VEXDREN-2710 file (C-alpha; in Angstrom, 1 decimal):
% VEXDREN-2710
k/r/px/py/pz
1/MET/11.4/38.0/-0.5
2/PRO/12.7/38.8/-4.0
3/GLU/9.9/38.9/-6.7
4/ARG/9.1/36.2/-8.8
5/ARG/8.7/36.9/-12.4
6/CYS/7.6/34.5/-15.5
7/ALA/8.1/35.4/-19.8
8/VAL/4.8/35.6/-21.4
9/THR/5.8/35.1/-25.0
10/ARG/3.9/34.6/-28.2
11/ALA/4.3/31.3/-30.4
12/GLU/5.6/31.4/-33.8
13/ASP/2.4/30.3/-35.0
14/GLY/1.0/33.9/-34.1
15/ASN/-2.3/32.5/-32.4
16/THR/-0.7/30.6/-29.1
17/VAL/0.5/32.9/-25.8
18/ARG/2.6/31.0/-23.5
19/ILE/3.2/31.4/-19.8
20/ALA/6.6/29.7/-18.7
21/GLY/6.7/27.5/-16.0
22/PRO/9.3/24.5/-14.7
23/ALA/10.7/22.4/-17.4
24/ALA/8.5/19.2/-17.6
25/GLY/10.1/15.9/-19.0
26/PRO/8.6/12.8/-20.6
27/PRO/5.2/12.4/-20.9
28/PHE/4.8/10.6/-17.9
29/THR/6.3/13.0/-16.1
30/ARG/3.7/15.5/-16.9
31/ALA/0.8/16.6/-14.8
32/VAL/-1.3/18.0/-17.6
33/LEU/-4.9/19.5/-17.2
34/ASP/-6.9/20.9/-20.2
35/VAL/-9.0/24.3/-19.2
36/ALA/-10.9/27.1/-21.1
37/GLY/-8.7/28.3/-23.9
38/ALA/-5.4/26.7/-22.7
39/VAL/-3.4/23.5/-21.8
40/LEU/-1.7/23.7/-17.9
41/THR/1.1/21.6/-17.5
42/TRP/3.0/20.9/-13.9
43/PRO/6.1/18.6/-13.4
44/VAL/5.7/15.8/-11.2
45/LEU/9.2/15.5/-10.5
46/GLY/9.5/18.9/-9.8
47/PRO/8.2/22.2/-7.6
48/ARG/4.7/22.1/-8.0
49/GLY/3.8/26.2/-8.2
50/LEU/2.4/27.9/-11.2
51/PRO/2.4/25.9/-14.3
52/THR/3.5/26.0/-17.6
53/ALA/0.5/27.7/-19.8
54/GLU/-0.4/26.9/-23.7
55/ILE/-2.7/29.5/-24.1
56/HIS/-4.9/29.1/-27.7
57/ASP/-8.2/31.2/-27.0
58/VAL/-7.0/34.3/-24.8
59/GLY/-10.8/35.6/-24.6
60/GLN/-11.6/32.1/-23.2
61/ALA/-8.8/32.1/-20.7
62/GLN/-9.3/35.4/-19.2
63/GLN/-11.9/34.1/-17.1
64/TRP/-9.3/32.2/-14.9
65/LEU/-5.9/33.9/-15.7
66/TRP/-6.0/36.3/-12.7
67/ALA/-7.6/34.2/-10.2
68/VAL/-4.2/31.6/-11.2
69/TYR/-1.1/33.9/-12.0
70/GLY/-2.2/37.4/-10.7
71/GLU/-3.8/40.5/-12.6
72/ARG/-0.5/41.5/-14.1
73/THR/0.0/38.0/-15.8
74/ALA/-3.6/38.0/-17.1
75/ALA/-2.8/41.9/-18.7
76/ALA/0.7/40.8/-19.8
77/VAL/-1.2/37.8/-21.5
78/ASP/-3.9/40.3/-23.1
79/ALA/-1.4/42.6/-24.2
80/VAL/1.0/40.0/-26.1
81/ALA/-1.8/38.4/-27.7
82/SER/-2.2/42.3/-29.4
83/GLY/1.1/42.2/-30.6
84/ALA/2.7/43.7/-27.6
85/PRO/6.4/42.6/-27.1
86/ALA/7.0/39.9/-24.7
87/ALA/7.0/40.6/-20.9
88/GLU/7.9/39.3/-17.6
89/PRO/4.9/40.2/-14.8
90/THR/5.5/39.7/-11.6
91/LEU/3.7/36.5/-10.0
92/PRO/1.8/36.1/-6.7
93/GLU/4.4/35.4/-3.7
94/GLN/1.8/32.4/-2.7
95/PRO/-0.4/30.1/-5.3
96/THR/-4.2/31.6/-5.2
97/ALA/-6.5/28.8/-3.8
98/LEU/-7.7/28.3/-7.3
99/ALA/-3.8/27.2/-8.4
100/GLU/-3.4/24.7/-5.8
101/SER/-6.9/23.2/-6.7
102/ALA/-6.0/22.9/-9.9
103/ALA/-2.6/21.7/-9.6
104/ARG/-3.8/18.4/-7.6
105/LEU/-7.0/18.5/-10.1
106/ALA/-3.8/18.0/-12.3
107/LEU/-1.9/15.5/-10.1
108/GLY/-5.1/13.4/-9.6
109/HIS/-5.7/13.0/-13.3
110/TRP/-1.7/12.3/-13.5
111/ALA/-1.8/9.5/-11.1
112/ALA/-4.9/8.0/-13.0
113/ARG/-3.3/7.7/-16.5
114/TRP/0.9/7.0/-15.0
115/TRP/0.4/5.7/-11.4
116/PRO/3.0/3.0/-11.5
117/THR/1.4/-0.4/-10.0
118/SER/3.9/-2.7/-9.7
119/HIS/3.4/-6.0/-7.7
120/LEU/6.8/-6.7/-8.3
121/ASP/8.2/-3.0/-6.7
122/GLY/5.3/-3.3/-3.8
123/ILE/3.8/-0.5/-5.2
124/PRO/-0.3/-1.2/-4.9
125/ALA/-2.9/0.3/-7.2
126/LEU/-5.5/3.4/-6.6
127/GLU/-8.6/2.2/-6.1
128/PRO/-10.2/3.8/-9.0
129/ASP/-13.7/4.4/-7.7
130/VAL/-11.8/6.3/-5.0
131/LEU/-9.6/8.4/-7.1
132/GLY/-12.4/9.3/-9.7
133/LEU/-14.6/10.4/-7.1
134/GLU/-12.1/12.6/-5.9
135/LEU/-11.4/13.9/-9.2
136/ALA/-14.8/14.6/-9.8
137/ALA/-14.9/16.6/-6.6
138/LEU/-11.7/18.5/-7.5
139/THR/-13.1/19.2/-11.2
140/HIS/-16.4/20.9/-9.6
141/GLU/-13.9/23.1/-7.1
142/CYS/-12.4/23.8/-10.2
143/GLN/-15.4/24.9/-12.4
144/GLN/-13.8/28.8/-12.8
145/LEU/-11.1/27.3/-14.8
146/LEU/-13.2/24.9/-17.2
147/ASP/-15.2/25.2/-20.6
148/GLU/-18.7/22.9/-21.0
149/SER/-16.6/20.3/-21.6
150/GLY/-14.6/20.0/-18.7
151/GLU/-17.8/20.3/-16.6
152/LEU/-19.1/17.1/-18.4
153/GLU/-16.3/15.2/-17.9
154/GLY/-16.4/15.7/-14.2
155/THR/-19.8/14.9/-14.4
156/ASP/-19.3/11.6/-16.3
157/LEU/-16.3/11.2/-13.9
158/LEU/-19.1/11.0/-11.0
159/GLU/-21.7/8.9/-12.6
160/GLU/-18.8/6.5/-13.5
161/HIS/-17.4/5.8/-10.1
162/LEU/-20.9/6.1/-8.0
163/ALA/-19.8/2.3/-6.6
164/GLY/-17.2/3.8/-4.7
165/LEU/-19.8/5.9/-2.8
166/ASP/-21.0/4.2/-0.1
167/PRO/-17.7/2.8/0.8
168/LEU/-16.4/6.6/1.6
169/ILE/-19.5/7.5/3.7
170/ARG/-18.9/4.5/5.9
171/TRP/-15.0/6.0/6.3
172/ARG/-16.7/9.0/7.4
173/GLN/-18.1/7.4/10.0
174/SER/-15.4/5.8/11.4
175/ALA/-13.3/7.0/14.3
176/ALA/-10.4/8.5/12.4
177/PRO/-11.5/9.6/9.1
178/PRO/-8.9/11.7/6.3
179/ARG/-9.6/15.5/7.2
180/GLN/-11.0/16.2/3.6
181/LEU/-13.0/13.1/3.5
182/ASP/-16.3/15.4/4.7
183/ARG/-15.2/18.2/1.9
184/VAL/-14.8/15.7/-0.9
185/LEU/-18.1/14.2/0.1
186/ARG/-20.1/17.6/0.1
187/LEU/-18.2/18.5/-3.1
188/ILE/-19.8/15.5/-5.0
189/ASP/-23.0/16.0/-3.5
190/ASP/-23.2/20.0/-5.1
191/ALA/-22.0/18.5/-8.0
192/ALA/-24.4/16.0/-8.4
193/ASP/-27.1/18.4/-7.5
194/ASN/-25.7/21.1/-10.2
195/ALA/-25.9/18.2/-13.0
196/GLY/-29.3/17.1/-11.6
197/LEU/-28.1/13.6/-11.1
198/ASP/-30.0/11.5/-8.9
199/GLY/-30.0/7.8/-7.6
200/ALA/-29.8/5.6/-4.1
201/ALA/-25.9/6.2/-3.8
202/LEU/-26.5/10.0/-3.9
203/ARG/-29.7/10.1/-1.9
204/HIS/-27.8/8.0/0.9
205/LEU/-25.2/10.5/0.5
206/ARG/-27.4/13.2/1.1
207/SER/-29.0/11.7/3.8
208/ALA/-25.4/11.1/5.7
209/LEU/-24.3/14.7/5.1
210/GLU/-27.7/16.0/6.5
211/GLN/-27.0/13.7/10.1
212/ASP/-25.0/14.9/12.7
213/HIS/-21.4/13.6/11.7
214/ARG/-20.6/11.8/14.9
215/PRO/-17.9/8.8/14.2
216/THR/-18.1/5.5/15.8
217/ALA/-15.7/4.4/18.0
218/THR/-15.0/1.4/16.3
219/PRO/-11.5/1.5/14.2
220/LEU/-12.7/0.6/10.8
221/ASP/-10.3/-1.7/8.7
222/VAL/-9.7/0.5/5.5
223/ALA/-8.1/-2.2/3.8
224/GLU/-11.1/-4.3/3.9
225/LEU/-13.6/-0.9/3.2
226/PHE/-13.0/-1.1/-0.7
227/VAL/-13.7/-4.3/-2.5
228/ARG/-11.3/-5.5/-4.9
229/GLN/-12.2/-6.7/-8.4
230/GLN/-9.5/-8.8/-8.9
231/GLU/-7.4/-10.3/-7.1
232/PHE/-3.2/-10.6/-8.0
233/ALA/-0.7/-13.0/-7.4
234/LEU/2.6/-13.8/-9.2
235/ALA/2.2/-16.3/-11.5
236/ALA/4.3/-19.6/-10.0
237/GLY/6.5/-21.6/-12.1
238/ASP/7.9/-21.9/-15.1
239/LEU/6.0/-21.1/-18.2
240/ARG/8.4/-21.6/-20.9
241/THR/7.4/-24.2/-23.5
242/ALA/9.9/-24.0/-25.9
243/ASN/12.0/-27.3/-26.1
244/GLY/15.6/-26.6/-26.7
245/ARG/19.1/-25.1/-25.6
246/VAL/19.0/-21.7/-24.3
247/VAL/21.3/-19.6/-26.2
248/ALA/20.6/-16.0/-24.7
249/ARG/18.0/-14.7/-22.1
250/GLY/17.9/-11.1/-20.4
251/SER/15.2/-8.6/-19.6
252/GLY/13.6/-5.8/-21.9
253/THR/12.8/-2.0/-21.6
254/ASN/9.0/-1.4/-20.0
255/ASP/8.5/2.0/-21.9
256/TRP/5.2/3.1/-20.0
257/CYS/4.5/5.4/-22.9
258/ARG/3.6/2.7/-25.5
259/CYS/1.0/1.0/-24.1
260/PRO/-2.6/2.3/-22.2
261/PRO/-2.4/1.9/-18.2
262/GLY/-3.8/-0.8/-16.3
263/PHE/-1.8/-3.2/-19.1
264/VAL/1.7/-4.1/-17.7
265/ASP/3.3/-3.9/-14.5
266/ALA/5.3/-0.7/-14.2
267/ALA/8.4/-2.2/-13.0
268/GLU/11.3/-2.1/-14.6
269/GLU/11.9/-5.8/-14.7
270/ALA/8.6/-6.8/-16.0
271/VAL/9.8/-7.8/-19.3
272/SER/12.0/-10.7/-20.2
273/TRP/13.0/-12.8/-22.2
274/THR/14.8/-16.1/-23.6
275/ALA/16.4/-17.6/-26.7
276/TYR/16.2/-21.1/-27.4
277/ALA/18.3/-22.9/-30.2
278/ARG/16.3/-25.8/-31.6
279/GLY/18.9/-27.4/-34.3
280/ALA/19.8/-24.6/-36.5
281/ALA/16.2/-23.2/-35.3
282/ARG/15.8/-20.2/-33.3
283/ARG/13.2/-18.9/-31.1
284/ILE/12.5/-16.2/-28.6
285/GLU/9.8/-16.3/-26.0
286/VAL/8.7/-13.4/-23.8
287/GLU/7.1/-12.9/-20.9
288/VAL/5.5/-9.7/-19.4
289/VAL/4.4/-9.4/-15.9
290/ALA/0.4/-8.6/-16.2
291/ASP/-0.8/-5.3/-14.5
292/ILE/-3.8/-6.0/-11.9
293/ALA/-6.3/-4.6/-14.0
294/ALA/-5.5/-6.0/-17.4
295/PRO/-7.5/-7.2/-19.9
296/VAL/-8.2/-11.1/-20.5
297/GLY/-9.4/-11.0/-23.8
298/GLY/-9.9/-9.0/-26.6
299/VAL/-7.0/-7.2/-26.5
300/HIS/-3.6/-8.0/-27.1
301/LEU/0.0/-6.8/-26.4
302/ALA/2.8/-6.9/-28.7
303/ALA/6.8/-7.6/-28.2
304/GLU/9.0/-5.9/-30.4
305/VAL/12.5/-7.4/-31.1
306/HIS/15.4/-6.4/-32.3
307/VAL/18.3/-8.6/-33.5
308/ASP/21.8/-7.1/-33.6
309/GLY/20.2/-3.7/-34.4
310/GLY/18.0/-5.0/-37.4
311/PRO/14.3/-4.2/-38.0
312/PRO/12.0/-5.2/-35.3
313/ASN/9.9/-8.4/-35.5
314/ARG/6.5/-8.0/-34.1
315/VAL/5.8/-11.4/-31.1
316/PRO/1.9/-11.1/-30.6
317/LEU/1.4/-11.4/-27.0
318/VAL/-1.6/-13.1/-24.9
319/ARG/-2.7/-12.8/-21.1
320/ARG/-2.2/-16.4/-19.4
321/ASP/-2.6/-15.8/-15.8
322/ASP/-1.0/-13.0/-14.7
323/VAL/1.8/-12.8/-17.3
324/TRP/1.7/-12.0/-21.0
325/THR/3.2/-14.2/-23.5
326/GLY/4.5/-15.2/-26.8
327/ARG/7.0/-16.6/-29.1
328/ALA/8.3/-16.4/-32.5
329/ASP/11.1/-17.8/-34.5
330/LEU/13.7/-15.8/-35.3
331/ASP/16.3/-15.1/-38.6
332/ILE/19.2/-15.9/-36.6
333/PRO/22.1/-17.6/-37.8
334/ALA/23.0/-20.4/-35.8
335/SER/27.1/-20.1/-35.4
336/THR/26.4/-16.3/-33.7
337/THR/25.8/-15.1/-30.3
338/PRO/23.1/-12.4/-30.9
339/SER/22.4/-8.9/-29.3
340/ILE/18.7/-8.6/-28.5
341/GLU/16.6/-5.8/-27.6
342/VAL/12.7/-6.5/-26.8
343/GLY/10.3/-4.0/-25.8
344/VAL/6.3/-4.2/-25.0
345/LEU/3.9/-2.1/-26.9
346/LEU/0.1/-2.0/-28.1
347/PRO/-0.4/-2.2/-31.4
348/GLY/-2.5/0.9/-32.8
349/PHE/-1.9/3.0/-29.4
350/ASP/2.1/3.2/-29.7
351/PRO/3.5/6.2/-30.2
352/GLY/7.0/4.6/-31.4
353/PRO/10.1/4.3/-28.9
354/GLY/11.8/7.2/-27.3
355/ALA/14.4/8.3/-25.2
356/ASP/16.0/5.8/-22.8
357/ASP/13.9/7.5/-19.5
358/ARG/14.8/4.6/-16.9
359/ALA/15.7/7.3/-14.4
360/ALA/12.8/9.2/-15.1
361/ARG/10.6/5.7/-14.5
362/GLU/12.7/5.4/-11.3
363/ALA/12.1/8.6/-10.0
364/VAL/8.2/8.1/-10.1
365/ARG/8.8/5.1/-8.5
366/ALA/10.3/6.7/-6.1
367/LEU/7.5/9.4/-6.0
368/ALA/5.0/7.0/-5.4
369/ARG/6.5/5.3/-2.6
370/HIS/7.2/8.9/-0.9
371/ARG/3.5/9.9/-1.6
372/LEU/2.5/6.4/-0.1
373/GLY/4.7/6.8/2.9
374/LEU/3.2/10.1/3.5
375/ALA/-0.3/8.5/3.0
376/ALA/0.5/6.2/5.8
377/ALA/1.6/8.4/8.2
378/PRO/0.1/10.9/10.7
379/HIS/-1.1/13.9/9.0
380/ASP/-0.4/17.4/10.9
381/GLY/-1.4/19.6/8.2
382/ASP/2.3/20.9/7.3
383/ALA/1.7/23.4/3.9
384/ALA/5.0/21.3/2.8
385/HIS/2.7/18.3/2.5
386/PRO/-0.3/18.4/1.5
387/ASP/-3.2/16.3/2.2
388/PRO/-2.4/12.5/0.2
389/PHE/-5.4/11.8/-2.1
390/LEU/-8.1/9.5/-0.5
391/ALA/-6.9/6.5/-3.3
392/GLU/-3.4/7.1/-1.9
393/ILE/-4.5/6.5/2.0
394/ALA/-6.9/3.7/1.3
395/ALA/-3.4/1.9/-0.8
396/ALA/-1.0/3.0/1.7
397/ALA/-3.5/0.7/4.4
398/ALA/-3.3/-2.1/2.0
399/VAL/0.4/-2.4/1.5
400/GLU/0.9/-4.7/4.3
401/GLU/-2.1/-6.9/3.6
402/ASP/-1.6/-7.0/-0.3
403/PHE/2.2/-7.1/-0.3
END
C-alpha cells in the first residue's frame, strides 16, 4: 500500500498551522468540530477520513494531534509552528479510534444543523432528544480532543435532552435494540457522573444498567416509542387570497444557509410565488412550506424578491398552519411580463445569497435517503457502513407511518 501523506503548512497570518485534508464545498456540506486549539473539518459528501485542521494554538492541540494524525504529523506541526519549512508527514494507514469518534461526532453535529427534513421529499426529521443524547455520549468519548468549553457543551447537551432518556432505556430492553445503544447509555451514565448530574431520569438509567440485560420477547414499535411534539401535515386548499389575474408564477430558491434549521421544509420546491394583476397594479404572494419544527409566532421570515434583476424587495412572511405566507405590491409596468426571482431568509441571520448550490443540496438529500436506507436495513457490521445514529434508526422506522 503506498504511503499517504498530508501537507502541513503555516498560514499567511503566521499564527495558524494548517493540516490539509479533503476539499469541502458549501457550509452545509461540511462537518465541523471545535476542538482544543483548532477547528477540524470533514466533507460530508466525500470520504470521511482524516480531517482538515486549522490550528490556532499548537500547544493546546498537541494533547490530541498524535492520537488523530499520528506522531509524525504532531511533530511536523510543532516544527512548522516554530518556523521550519512546510512538511509532508506520513499518515496512519487506518484512522485511529479517536479520529473515527471525532468524525462521527462532527457528523452528528452536522445532522443537528443541516439534516434536510422535508415532508415534500419524504425525508423525516431526526428526533432531537435522541440525537442530542448520542452527541452527549460522543462528546464524552472524545473528551481528549476538547477544552473546558467543549466538555461543558457535552454537559449542556445531556441536560437539554434528558427527556429522551426513558425511551432509550425502554428501547434497550426490547427484543432487538441497536447494537450501539448499550454503549451510548453507558457513556451517558459516565458523563453524567463526571459532571455531577443527578435526577430521576439519570437514577433510572443507572438502575437499568446495573440490572442484567434481558431483552423482552415482545417486539417494540420504534415508531411509537418517541412521542412527537408536533404533528405535521401539508396544509390543504389554496391559500392565495389576492384577487386578480395571474400574470406569472414560479418556484423560488430555497437556500439553506439563509435561515436557521427548523424553519423551512428542505425541498427545493418549498418556495413558490404568484404575481397578480389588479388593474394597473401588480402584487406578489409568496408561500413557503414550513418545517415540522417551525416557530408559530414571535419570529418572522422574509421573502427577497428581485424583479428583472433589480434591487431586492423584502416581503414579510408569517406562519399560517404549515406554510409561511406573505404578499406585497410590486412596481412593475403593466405592459411587461417580468422576470421574478424569489428567495427566503431570516432577517438578522441571513449571511446574504451565495452561489447556486442546488446540486450540492440534492446531493445532501441523496445522502440522507441513503443513510435512512442503511438505518432501516439489518446491520452486518461492515466497516464501510458504520452504525447509523440512533435518531436515524428511529426516523427510518417512522418513515412508513409518517410519510
